N, C-alpha and C positions, 0 to 999 in steps of 0.2 A: 642537543638531545643525544643521549647515548644510544648505542645500538640496541640494547635491551628495551629501552623506552620506545624506540621506533617500532620494534617488533610487537610490543604490547599495544601501541596505538593502531597498528595495522590489524591486529587481531580484533580489537574492539570495533573498528570500522566494519570489518567483515561480519562480526556477530550482529551489529546493528542492522546492516543491510539484510542479513538472513532473517532476523526477527521481524523486520518490516514486511518482507516478502511473505513470511508465514502468517502474519497478521492480516495481510491483504487477501490471503486465502481463507480468512475467517476461522483460523484455528484457535482453540483455547490455549491459555498459557500451559495447561497440563499437557495438551497434545504437542505443543511446541517443545516442551521439555523432553517429552518422549522422543520426538523426531530429531531433536538436536543430536542424539546419540548415533543416529544412522550415518553411514558413510556419505561423503559429499556427493558421490555418484547417485546415491539414493535419496538425495534431497536434505541431508542433514549436515552437520558440521564435523562429524567424526569424533565428537566428544560431547559429553552432557553438560547442559546448563540448567540451573535451577529456574523455577518459575519466577522467583524474585529477580534474578539476574536478567532473565529475558525481558521482564517489564522495564528494568533499568535501561537495557540496550534499546528497547523500542522507544522509550521516552527520550533517550539521547539522540536517536535518529530523527525523531520528530522535531526536536529542538534545533538540531544542526541543519535540517532541511526545511525548516519552517517557511522561509521566503519562497522557496521553490514549490512546496506543497500548497501554499496559499495561492500562488499565481496559477497553478494547475487547477485548483478548485474554482477560481474565478472563470478561467477559460472553459472549464467543463460546464459551469452554470450558463455561461453565455451560449455555448453550443446547444445545450438542452433547451434553452429559451427559444432559440432560432428553430430548432426541430419542432417544438410545440407550436410555434407560430405557423410553420408550414403545415402541420397536421390540422390545425384549426382552419386554415384557408381551404385545404382540401375537403374537410368535412362540411364547411359552409357551402362550397361549390357543389358538393354532392347533394346536400339538402335542397339547395336552390333548384338543381336539375330535377330532383325527385318531385318537388312541389310544382314545377312547371309541366311535368309530363307524365 
């Protein structure tokens, strides 16, 4: 891989990560395109990306990170189920206590 190709690959990875972070903040593609022009210190990339390119970068990130994202989703679901089970136990105990006394 030539030096220029490596630099392009690094730039694409950076843009993908930035787009995913913006998506996690629930920003619209329009807002992402607007914010991409901001300086990096202000949460942007320092240059503008089109809405279409942002969507491509986000899709690329999701595809590249699919195994990791799926594993995190499963872990999050398991944690939420455990939390709901604990809340259910606490509620049942509170109801039993209220009924008894």
